[in-house]
VOFIMI-868767 format. One line per field, with one value per residue (C-alpha): residue number from 1; chain; x, y, z. Coordinates in Angstrom, 1 decimal. Example, Ala and Ser with C-alpha at 12.3 -4.5 7.8 and 13.67 -1.06 7.14 Angstrom:
<nodes>
k (1 / 2)
c (A / A)
xx (12.3 / 13.7)
yy (-4.5 / -1.1)
zz (7.8 / 7.1)
</nodes>
This chain:
<nodes>
k (1 / 2 / 3 / 4 / 5 / 6 / 7 / 8 / 9 / 10 / 11 / 12 / 13 / 14 / 15 / 16 / 17 / 18 / 19 / 20 / 21 / 22 / 23 / 24 / 25 / 26 / 27 / 28 / 29 / 30 / 31 / 32 / 33 / 34 / 35 / 36 / 37 / 38 / 39 / 40 / 41 / 42 / 43 / 44 / 45 / 46 / 47 / 48 / 49 / 50 / 51 / 52 / 53 / 54 / 55 / 56 / 57 / 58 / 59 / 60 / 61 / 62 / 63 / 64 / 65 / 66 / 67 / 68 / 69 / 70 / 71 / 72 / 73 / 74 / 75 / 76 / 77 / 78 / 79 / 80 / 81 / 82 / 83 / 84 / 85 / 86 / 87 / 88 / 89 / 90 / 91 / 92 / 93 / 94 / 95 / 96 / 97 / 98 / 99 / 100 / 101 / 102 / 103 / 104 / 105 / 106 / 107 / 108 / 109 / 110 / 111 / 112 / 113 / 114 / 115 / 116 / 117 / 118 / 119 / 120 / 121 / 122 / 123 / 124 / 125 / 126 / 127 / 128 / 129 / 130 / 131 / 132 / 133 / 134 / 135 / 136 / 137 / 138 / 139 / 140 / 141 / 142 / 143 / 144 / 145 / 146 / 147 / 148 / 149 / 150 / 151 / 152 / 153 / 154 / 155 / 156 / 157 / 158 / 159 / 160 / 161 / 162 / 163 / 164 / 165 / 166 / 167 / 168 / 169 / 170 / 171 / 172 / 173 / 174 / 175 / 176 / 177 / 178 / 179 / 180 / 181 / 182 / 183 / 184 / 185 / 186 / 187 / 188 / 189 / 190 / 191 / 192 / 193 / 194 / 195 / 196 / 197 / 198 / 199 / 200 / 201 / 202 / 203 / 204 / 205 / 206 / 207 / 208 / 209 / 210 / 211 / 212 / 213 / 214 / 215 / 216 / 217 / 218 / 219 / 220 / 221 / 222 / 223 / 224 / 225 / 226 / 227 / 228 / 229 / 230 / 231 / 232 / 233 / 234 / 235 / 236 / 237 / 238 / 239 / 240 / 241 / 242 / 243 / 244 / 245 / 246 / 247 / 248 / 249 / 250 / 251 / 252 / 253 / 254 / 255 / 256 / 257 / 258 / 259 / 260 / 261 / 262 / 263 / 264 / 265 / 266 / 267 / 268 / 269 / 270 / 271 / 272 / 273 / 274 / 275 / 276 / 277 / 278 / 279 / 280 / 281 / 282 / 283 / 284 / 285 / 286 / 287 / 288 / 289 / 290 / 291 / 292 / 293 / 294 / 295 / 296 / 297 / 298 / 299 / 300 / 301 / 302 / 303 / 304 / 305 / 306 / 307 / 308 / 309 / 310 / 311 / 312 / 313 / 314 / 315 / 316 / 317 / 318 / 319 / 320 / 321 / 322 / 323 / 324 / 325 / 326 / 327 / 328 / 329 / 330 / 331 / 332 / 333 / 334 / 335 / 336 / 337 / 338 / 339 / 340 / 341 / 342 / 343 / 344 / 345 / 346 / 347 / 348 / 349 / 350 / 351 / 352 / 353 / 354 / 355 / 356 / 357 / 358 / 359 / 360 / 361 / 362 / 363 / 364 / 365 / 366 / 367 / 368 / 369 / 370 / 371 / 372 / 373 / 374 / 375 / 376 / 377 / 378 / 379 / 380 / 381 / 382 / 383 / 384 / 385 / 386 / 387 / 388 / 389 / 390 / 391 / 392 / 393 / 394 / 395 / 396 / 397 / 398 / 399 / 400 / 401 / 402 / 403 / 404 / 405 / 406 / 407 / 408 / 409 / 410 / 411 / 412 / 413 / 414 / 415 / 416 / 417 / 418 / 419 / 420 / 421 / 422 / 423 / 424 / 425 / 426 / 427 / 428 / 429 / 430 / 431 / 432 / 433 / 434 / 435 / 436 / 437 / 438 / 439 / 440 / 441 / 442 / 443 / 444 / 445 / 446 / 447 / 448 / 449 / 450 / 451 / 452 / 453 / 454 / 455 / 456 / 457 / 458 / 459 / 460 / 461 / 462 / 463 / 464)
c (A / A / A / A / A / A / A / A / A / A / A / A / A / A / A / A / A / A / A / A / A / A / A / A / A / A / A / A / A / A / A / A / A / A / A / A / A / A / A / A / A / A / A / A / A / A / A / A / A / A / A / A / A / A / A / A / A / A / A / A / A / A / A / A / A / A / A / A / A / A / A / A / A / A / A / A / A / A / A / A / A / A / A / A / A / A / A / A / A / A / A / A / A / A / A / A / A / A / A / A / A / A / A / A / A / A / A / A / A / A / A / A / A / A / A / A / A / A / A / A / A / A / A / A / A / A / A / A / A / A / A / A / A / A / A / A / A / A / A / A / A / A / A / A / A / A / A / A / A / A / A / A / A / A / A / A / A / A / A / A / A / A / A / A / A / A / A / A / A / A / A / A / A / A / A / A / A / A / A / A / A / A / A / A / A / A / A / A / A / A / A / A / A / A / A / A / A / A / A / A / A / A / A / A / A / A / A / A / A / A / A / A / A / A / A / A / A / A / A / A / A / A / A / A / A / A / A / A / A / A / A / A / A / A / A / A / A / A / A / A / A / A / A / A / A / A / A / A / A / A / A / A / A / A / A / A / A / A / A / A / A / A / A / A / A / A / A / A / A / A / A / A / A / A / A / A / A / A / A / A / A / A / A / A / A / A / A / A / A / A / A / A / A / A / A / A / A / A / A / A / A / A / A / A / A / A / A / A / A / A / A / A / A / A / A / A / A / A / A / A / A / A / A / A / A / A / A / A / A / A / A / A / A / A / A / A / A / A / A / A / A / A / A / A / A / A / A / A / A / A / A / A / A / A / A / A / A / A / A / A / A / A / A / A / A / A / A / A / A / A / A / A / A / A / A / A / A / A / A / A / A / A / A / A / A / A / A / A / A / A / A / A / A / A / A / A / A / A / A / A / A / A / A / A / A / A / A / A / A / A / A / A / A / A / A / A / A / A / A / A / A / A / A / A / A / A / A / A / A / A / A / A / A / A / A / A / A / A / A / A / A / A / A / A / A / A / A / A / A / A / A / A / A / A / A / A / A / A / A / A / A / A / A / A)
xx (139.5 / 136.8 / 138.4 / 142.0 / 140.8 / 138.6 / 141.6 / 143.9 / 141.3 / 141.0 / 145.0 / 145.2 / 145.3 / 148.5 / 149.7 / 153.7 / 153.4 / 155.8 / 154.3 / 155.4 / 156.0 / 158.2 / 156.6 / 153.4 / 150.7 / 148.3 / 149.0 / 148.2 / 151.7 / 151.9 / 155.1 / 154.1 / 151.6 / 152.5 / 151.2 / 150.0 / 150.7 / 147.1 / 148.0 / 150.2 / 148.7 / 145.6 / 148.3 / 149.7 / 146.3 / 145.4 / 149.0 / 148.5 / 145.2 / 147.8 / 148.9 / 151.9 / 153.2 / 151.9 / 154.4 / 157.3 / 156.9 / 156.6 / 160.2 / 161.5 / 160.5 / 159.6 / 159.6 / 157.5 / 157.9 / 154.6 / 155.5 / 152.9 / 149.9 / 146.8 / 147.6 / 148.7 / 145.7 / 142.7 / 142.5 / 146.1 / 145.5 / 142.2 / 144.1 / 146.7 / 144.4 / 142.3 / 145.8 / 148.0 / 146.1 / 142.9 / 145.2 / 147.8 / 150.4 / 152.8 / 155.3 / 155.9 / 153.8 / 154.8 / 152.2 / 153.4 / 151.5 / 148.9 / 145.0 / 144.8 / 147.2 / 145.6 / 146.0 / 143.4 / 139.9 / 140.8 / 140.8 / 142.4 / 142.2 / 144.4 / 141.6 / 140.2 / 142.7 / 142.5 / 145.0 / 147.0 / 148.3 / 148.8 / 151.6 / 150.9 / 153.9 / 153.0 / 156.2 / 156.8 / 160.0 / 159.4 / 157.3 / 157.3 / 155.2 / 152.8 / 151.9 / 152.0 / 149.5 / 146.9 / 147.4 / 146.6 / 143.1 / 142.5 / 143.4 / 143.1 / 143.1 / 146.8 / 148.6 / 151.8 / 154.9 / 157.1 / 161.3 / 162.2 / 159.6 / 161.3 / 161.6 / 160.2 / 157.2 / 154.0 / 150.7 / 148.2 / 145.2 / 143.3 / 140.2 / 138.8 / 135.0 / 135.6 / 135.0 / 132.2 / 132.2 / 130.9 / 131.6 / 132.3 / 129.3 / 129.9 / 129.5 / 133.3 / 134.0 / 131.3 / 131.3 / 135.0 / 137.0 / 137.5 / 140.4 / 142.3 / 141.4 / 142.2 / 145.6 / 145.8 / 144.8 / 147.7 / 150.1 / 148.8 / 149.9 / 152.9 / 154.2 / 152.3 / 154.1 / 157.8 / 157.4 / 157.3 / 160.3 / 159.0 / 161.7 / 159.6 / 163.1 / 162.3 / 164.5 / 162.7 / 159.5 / 156.5 / 152.9 / 150.6 / 147.3 / 144.8 / 145.1 / 147.5 / 145.2 / 145.9 / 149.9 / 149.6 / 147.6 / 150.0 / 152.8 / 152.7 / 151.7 / 147.7 / 147.3 / 149.9 / 147.5 / 144.3 / 145.2 / 145.7 / 143.2 / 145.2 / 147.7 / 150.5 / 150.5 / 152.6 / 153.1 / 154.7 / 156.5 / 154.2 / 154.1 / 156.6 / 156.9 / 156.8 / 159.5 / 161.6 / 161.8 / 162.3 / 165.2 / 166.9 / 166.1 / 165.5 / 169.1 / 170.7 / 170.1 / 170.6 / 174.0 / 174.5 / 173.0 / 176.1 / 178.9 / 179.0 / 179.4 / 180.8 / 177.7 / 175.7 / 177.0 / 176.9 / 173.2 / 173.2 / 175.4 / 177.4 / 180.2 / 179.7 / 181.4 / 183.3 / 185.5 / 186.6 / 185.8 / 182.6 / 180.9 / 181.3 / 179.7 / 176.7 / 176.4 / 176.3 / 174.2 / 171.9 / 171.5 / 171.6 / 168.3 / 166.9 / 167.1 / 165.4 / 162.8 / 162.0 / 161.3 / 159.6 / 157.9 / 155.6 / 156.3 / 155.7 / 158.2 / 161.1 / 160.0 / 160.4 / 163.7 / 164.8 / 163.3 / 165.5 / 168.8 / 169.1 / 170.2 / 169.8 / 167.5 / 163.5 / 163.3 / 161.8 / 158.6 / 158.3 / 159.2 / 156.3 / 154.4 / 155.4 / 154.4 / 151.1 / 150.2 / 151.5 / 149.4 / 146.1 / 147.2 / 146.9 / 143.4 / 141.6 / 138.3 / 139.5 / 138.6 / 141.9 / 143.2 / 142.6 / 146.7 / 147.1 / 144.2 / 146.4 / 149.7 / 148.7 / 147.1 / 150.0 / 152.4 / 150.6 / 151.2 / 153.8 / 157.4 / 157.3 / 155.4 / 157.3 / 159.7 / 157.4 / 156.6 / 160.2 / 160.8 / 157.9 / 159.1 / 162.6 / 161.1 / 162.3 / 159.5 / 157.9 / 154.4 / 153.5 / 150.3 / 149.2 / 148.8 / 152.6 / 154.0 / 153.2 / 156.1 / 157.7 / 159.3 / 159.7 / 160.4 / 157.3 / 154.4 / 151.0 / 148.5 / 145.7 / 142.3 / 139.7 / 137.7 / 138.4 / 137.7 / 134.2 / 135.9 / 137.4 / 135.0 / 136.9 / 133.5 / 132.2 / 134.9 / 135.7 / 132.2 / 131.6 / 135.0 / 132.7 / 129.3 / 130.7 / 127.4 / 129.4 / 126.6 / 126.7 / 126.3 / 128.7 / 131.4 / 133.5 / 133.8 / 134.6 / 137.5 / 138.9 / 139.5 / 140.2 / 142.8 / 144.6 / 144.3 / 146.3 / 148.9 / 149.3 / 149.0 / 151.8 / 154.2 / 156.1 / 158.9 / 158.3 / 155.4 / 152.4 / 149.8 / 146.0 / 144.0 / 140.8 / 139.5 / 135.9 / 133.3 / 133.7 / 130.2 / 129.9 / 130.3 / 133.6 / 134.8 / 134.3 / 136.6 / 138.8 / 139.6 / 139.2 / 142.2 / 144.4 / 143.1 / 141.6 / 144.6 / 145.7 / 142.5 / 142.9 / 140.5 / 142.8 / 141.5 / 143.4 / 143.6 / 142.6)
yy (-193.6 / -192.9 / -189.2 / -190.4 / -192.9 / -190.9 / -188.5 / -191.4 / -192.4 / -188.7 / -189.1 / -192.2 / -194.8 / -196.3 / -197.6 / -197.7 / -194.4 / -194.5 / -194.0 / -191.6 / -190.2 / -186.8 / -183.8 / -185.5 / -184.1 / -185.8 / -185.7 / -187.4 / -186.5 / -187.8 / -190.2 / -190.4 / -190.1 / -188.9 / -189.8 / -187.5 / -187.5 / -188.7 / -191.5 / -193.2 / -193.9 / -195.6 / -197.6 / -198.8 / -200.0 / -201.9 / -203.7 / -204.2 / -206.9 / -209.1 / -211.7 / -212.3 / -208.3 / -208.6 / -211.1 / -209.5 / -206.1 / -208.2 / -209.6 / -206.7 / -204.2 / -206.6 / -202.9 / -199.8 / -196.4 / -194.0 / -190.4 / -188.0 / -191.2 / -188.5 / -186.9 / -190.1 / -191.1 / -192.5 / -195.5 / -196.6 / -196.3 / -198.3 / -201.1 / -200.8 / -201.7 / -204.4 / -206.6 / -206.0 / -204.4 / -206.6 / -209.8 / -208.8 / -210.1 / -208.3 / -205.9 / -203.8 / -200.8 / -197.2 / -194.5 / -191.2 / -188.4 / -186.0 / -186.8 / -182.5 / -182.0 / -183.2 / -181.0 / -182.5 / -183.5 / -187.1 / -187.4 / -190.7 / -191.2 / -194.3 / -195.2 / -196.0 / -198.3 / -202.2 / -203.9 / -200.2 / -199.5 / -195.4 / -193.9 / -189.9 / -187.3 / -185.4 / -183.2 / -179.7 / -178.7 / -176.0 / -173.3 / -171.2 / -171.7 / -169.2 / -171.0 / -174.6 / -173.3 / -171.5 / -175.3 / -177.1 / -175.0 / -175.8 / -179.5 / -180.5 / -184.1 / -184.1 / -182.5 / -181.4 / -180.2 / -177.7 / -178.3 / -175.0 / -173.3 / -170.1 / -169.5 / -166.3 / -166.0 / -164.6 / -164.7 / -162.0 / -161.8 / -158.9 / -158.7 / -156.2 / -155.6 / -152.1 / -151.8 / -149.9 / -149.7 / -152.6 / -155.9 / -158.6 / -160.9 / -163.8 / -167.4 / -167.4 / -164.6 / -163.1 / -160.5 / -159.9 / -156.9 / -155.8 / -157.0 / -153.1 / -152.4 / -156.0 / -155.1 / -151.8 / -153.6 / -156.0 / -153.5 / -151.3 / -155.0 / -155.6 / -151.9 / -153.1 / -156.0 / -154.2 / -151.7 / -155.1 / -156.1 / -159.3 / -158.3 / -159.9 / -161.5 / -164.3 / -166.3 / -165.7 / -164.9 / -166.3 / -164.6 / -167.3 / -166.7 / -169.2 / -169.3 / -168.7 / -166.0 / -163.7 / -164.0 / -163.6 / -160.3 / -159.4 / -160.2 / -159.0 / -162.1 / -161.8 / -162.5 / -165.9 / -167.3 / -165.9 / -167.7 / -171.3 / -173.3 / -175.2 / -173.8 / -176.6 / -175.6 / -172.4 / -172.9 / -176.6 / -175.6 / -178.3 / -176.0 / -175.7 / -172.0 / -171.9 / -174.3 / -172.7 / -169.0 / -170.8 / -172.9 / -171.4 / -167.9 / -166.1 / -167.9 / -167.4 / -163.8 / -163.3 / -164.6 / -162.3 / -159.5 / -160.6 / -161.0 / -164.8 / -165.7 / -168.9 / -170.0 / -168.6 / -170.5 / -173.8 / -173.5 / -173.2 / -176.4 / -174.8 / -172.2 / -169.2 / -169.6 / -166.6 / -166.6 / -162.6 / -159.5 / -159.0 / -162.2 / -161.0 / -157.8 / -159.5 / -161.9 / -158.6 / -156.4 / -159.5 / -159.8 / -156.2 / -156.4 / -159.6 / -157.6 / -154.7 / -156.9 / -158.3 / -154.9 / -153.1 / -155.8 / -159.3 / -162.2 / -162.9 / -159.9 / -162.1 / -165.5 / -163.3 / -162.4 / -165.2 / -166.9 / -164.2 / -164.4 / -168.1 / -166.9 / -168.7 / -171.2 / -171.7 / -175.5 / -178.1 / -178.0 / -174.7 / -174.2 / -177.0 / -174.6 / -172.0 / -174.3 / -175.6 / -171.8 / -170.4 / -173.5 / -172.3 / -168.8 / -169.9 / -171.6 / -169.6 / -171.1 / -174.5 / -175.1 / -174.0 / -176.6 / -175.4 / -175.4 / -173.5 / -170.6 / -170.8 / -169.8 / -167.2 / -165.7 / -165.8 / -164.4 / -161.0 / -160.5 / -158.5 / -160.2 / -158.4 / -160.7 / -163.9 / -162.3 / -162.0 / -165.4 / -166.5 / -164.8 / -166.7 / -170.3 / -169.1 / -168.8 / -165.1 / -163.6 / -163.9 / -164.6 / -168.4 / -170.6 / -172.7 / -175.4 / -174.9 / -174.8 / -178.2 / -178.9 / -176.3 / -173.8 / -170.1 / -167.7 / -165.4 / -166.4 / -163.7 / -165.7 / -164.4 / -165.5 / -164.0 / -165.3 / -166.5 / -169.9 / -171.5 / -174.7 / -172.9 / -170.6 / -169.2 / -167.8 / -170.7 / -172.5 / -170.3 / -170.8 / -174.2 / -174.4 / -172.5 / -174.1 / -177.8 / -178.2 / -180.2 / -181.8 / -184.5 / -181.3 / -179.0 / -181.5 / -182.0 / -178.2 / -177.9 / -180.4 / -179.2 / -175.3 / -176.9 / -178.9 / -175.8 / -173.8 / -176.1 / -176.5 / -172.4 / -171.4 / -174.8 / -173.4 / -170.3 / -170.9 / -167.4 / -165.6 / -166.1 / -163.0 / -164.0 / -161.5 / -162.2 / -160.0 / -161.2 / -160.1 / -162.4 / -162.7 / -162.8 / -166.3 / -166.5 / -163.8 / -165.3 / -168.6 / -166.8 / -165.1 / -168.5 / -169.6 / -166.6 / -164.7 / -161.8 / -159.5 / -161.0 / -160.2 / -156.6 / -154.4 / -153.4 / -149.7 / -148.3 / -144.5 / -143.3)
zz (18.0 / 15.2 / 14.4 / 13.9 / 11.5 / 9.9 / 9.2 / 8.7 / 5.8 / 4.4 / 4.1 / 1.9 / 5.0 / 6.4 / 3.6 / 3.3 / 5.9 / 9.2 / 12.6 / 14.4 / 18.1 / 18.5 / 19.0 / 20.6 / 17.9 / 15.8 / 11.7 / 8.6 / 6.5 / 3.0 / 3.8 / 8.1 / 11.0 / 13.8 / 17.3 / 20.1 / 23.7 / 24.2 / 21.9 / 24.0 / 27.1 / 25.1 / 23.3 / 26.5 / 28.1 / 25.0 / 25.2 / 29.4 / 28.2 / 26.4 / 29.0 / 26.6 / 27.5 / 31.2 / 31.3 / 29.3 / 31.4 / 35.0 / 33.8 / 32.2 / 34.9 / 38.7 / 40.3 / 38.6 / 40.1 / 38.9 / 39.7 / 39.7 / 39.3 / 40.3 / 36.1 / 34.8 / 31.5 / 32.8 / 31.0 / 31.6 / 35.4 / 34.5 / 32.7 / 35.7 / 38.4 / 37.0 / 35.4 / 38.2 / 41.5 / 41.8 / 41.2 / 43.0 / 40.1 / 37.9 / 39.2 / 42.7 / 41.4 / 43.5 / 43.0 / 44.0 / 43.9 / 45.6 / 44.2 / 45.5 / 42.8 / 39.9 / 37.1 / 34.7 / 35.1 / 36.2 / 39.8 / 41.6 / 45.1 / 46.6 / 48.4 / 45.2 / 43.8 / 45.2 / 47.1 / 48.1 / 50.9 / 51.4 / 52.5 / 54.0 / 53.8 / 56.6 / 56.5 / 54.4 / 53.6 / 51.4 / 52.9 / 55.9 / 59.2 / 58.2 / 54.6 / 56.1 / 58.8 / 56.1 / 54.3 / 57.1 / 57.4 / 53.9 / 54.2 / 58.1 / 56.6 / 56.0 / 58.9 / 57.7 / 59.8 / 58.7 / 58.7 / 60.3 / 63.2 / 62.9 / 59.6 / 58.4 / 56.1 / 55.5 / 53.2 / 52.5 / 50.5 / 48.8 / 47.1 / 44.7 / 46.2 / 46.5 / 42.3 / 41.8 / 38.1 / 35.6 / 36.0 / 33.3 / 32.5 / 29.8 / 29.7 / 30.6 / 33.2 / 35.9 / 37.7 / 37.2 / 36.7 / 32.9 / 31.3 / 31.7 / 35.3 / 36.2 / 34.9 / 37.1 / 40.0 / 39.3 / 38.9 / 42.2 / 44.3 / 42.7 / 43.6 / 47.6 / 47.3 / 46.0 / 49.6 / 51.2 / 49.6 / 47.1 / 44.0 / 41.5 / 39.4 / 37.0 / 39.5 / 42.9 / 41.9 / 40.0 / 39.1 / 38.5 / 36.2 / 35.0 / 31.6 / 28.9 / 27.1 / 30.4 / 30.7 / 26.9 / 27.4 / 30.6 / 28.9 / 24.9 / 22.9 / 22.5 / 18.9 / 18.6 / 21.8 / 20.0 / 16.3 / 18.2 / 19.2 / 21.7 / 24.0 / 24.0 / 20.5 / 20.9 / 25.1 / 24.0 / 20.8 / 19.3 / 16.6 / 13.8 / 13.4 / 17.0 / 17.4 / 14.7 / 16.2 / 19.4 / 18.7 / 16.0 / 15.2 / 18.7 / 20.0 / 16.8 / 17.2 / 21.1 / 20.3 / 17.2 / 19.5 / 22.1 / 19.7 / 19.8 / 16.8 / 17.2 / 19.5 / 16.3 / 14.2 / 16.6 / 16.6 / 12.8 / 12.8 / 9.8 / 9.7 / 7.0 / 3.4 / 3.6 / 0.8 / 0.3 / 2.5 / 0.7 / 1.8 / 6.0 / 4.9 / 3.3 / 6.2 / 8.5 / 6.7 / 6.1 / 10.4 / 10.6 / 8.5 / 10.4 / 13.6 / 12.7 / 10.9 / 14.3 / 15.5 / 13.1 / 11.1 / 10.6 / 11.6 / 7.6 / 6.7 / 9.0 / 6.7 / 3.9 / 4.6 / 5.4 / 2.5 / 0.5 / 2.5 / 4.2 / 7.5 / 8.6 / 6.9 / 6.7 / 8.3 / 6.1 / 7.6 / 7.3 / 3.3 / 3.2 / 5.2 / 2.1 / -0.3 / 0.6 / 1.2 / -1.9 / -3.8 / -1.7 / -2.9 / -6.3 / -6.4 / -4.0 / -4.7 / -3.2 / 0.6 / 2.9 / 5.6 / 8.9 / 9.2 / 6.6 / 7.5 / 10.8 / 9.1 / 7.2 / 10.2 / 12.0 / 9.4 / 9.8 / 13.6 / 14.7 / 15.1 / 18.4 / 19.4 / 19.3 / 21.2 / 24.2 / 23.8 / 23.4 / 26.6 / 28.5 / 27.0 / 28.5 / 32.3 / 31.6 / 33.0 / 36.3 / 34.6 / 34.9 / 34.5 / 37.8 / 35.7 / 34.4 / 38.0 / 39.6 / 41.6 / 41.2 / 44.2 / 44.2 / 47.3 / 46.3 / 44.5 / 44.2 / 42.5 / 40.6 / 40.8 / 38.3 / 34.9 / 32.3 / 31.9 / 33.7 / 34.8 / 37.2 / 39.4 / 42.3 / 44.2 / 44.3 / 45.4 / 48.4 / 49.6 / 49.1 / 51.3 / 54.1 / 53.4 / 52.1 / 50.6 / 47.6 / 45.6 / 43.0 / 40.3 / 41.8 / 42.8 / 40.0 / 39.5 / 43.2 / 43.1 / 39.8 / 41.8 / 44.9 / 43.1 / 40.9 / 44.4 / 46.3 / 44.1 / 43.4 / 47.2 / 47.7 / 45.9 / 47.8 / 50.0 / 52.2 / 50.9 / 49.3 / 48.1 / 46.5 / 44.6 / 44.0 / 41.4 / 40.9 / 43.4 / 46.9 / 48.4 / 52.8 / 52.9 / 50.5 / 52.6 / 55.5 / 54.2 / 52.8 / 56.5 / 58.4 / 56.1 / 56.0 / 59.2 / 59.5 / 60.0 / 56.7 / 54.3 / 52.6 / 50.2 / 47.4 / 45.9 / 43.0 / 42.2 / 38.3)
</nodes>
């Protein structure tokens, strides 16, 4: 890829650098080149064009199963189809998945592949009859049968059409409730659902929102989310700072807080050097100061404390970042790298945002993105349909589900929104609630009433 080649050239070429794949983040460092997740399937697609590699794969893997085929890299799937499926040669390939559940922009259907026989799965072992009935209305071509016809469950749809205040009007958010008001509506609905028996505990309930930024605002780490260009950098711990905090510092602090000192030193991979009582006092004082800084200081203050005490020691990657920052400060006239600028901004953020992010990453909150729960299941699910990303226009989706007026111009957006909606509403075992915060037209409301039933559609109001 040209952008990769340019960055490698800027870094002095490949030379004797090793090429590694671990965290899935592309980068050129003095001693190595790291590959991204997206690079691997592209390399595989190129290799599949080689006859010798085809023979090697067939001999080594006479049967290949590909799970979630609809989310597989488009170039790899094209190579697989061209080299094996079309020619009826190579290994026996089983494609498992559902093109209605793709979470990326590519959209594969079994019918698109040559020499593939489709076997539809009509049984639904997850959801209660009320939810399956709605899914069948949404997707009549795939009739699903419930495993327990007597299982208790419910579906409800809530809208905010009655709100008379000013709504959003930006490139990414049209006719939505303002952030503060939207949060009030969400909280009001949660209280209403609690009265109906919902627990909203992290292990049984999920609140599905569209973007990490929406969750970040709700959960308390908005500045961290705003600093990163890619959500994966913090959500998947690809960034070395987030990785150190999530995998080392926060687990260490939790073990210390719970007085599980053996667990703490296991995480640190070394025991304390205690030759006298004063060493133990110093350890405790340093850890107590760290625990206080986590609640009162910035990320930079915590890092500076760790640099001074070494309890725990910063990772080698973070030490390099500190060195790069120091060099940039020493030569302010030089152009600063994007990574250094990002690191500088992160140092100014309250460390409490890291604590909030850690809770999210551990699944200790009820919030998740709709993208992140594909394949998962929960007793109760609340889905929030709002603005924030112009790739997903929920009012338009609901209208198109009713009018069927899908055109070449809107088909891409329709399938993206439809698939993500389907993923979200098919997660619950027992109870499903949906809240639409954007204004819904009469056509969209007709679609909602058809899917959920008129008796299960409610206007939600709040008291100021």
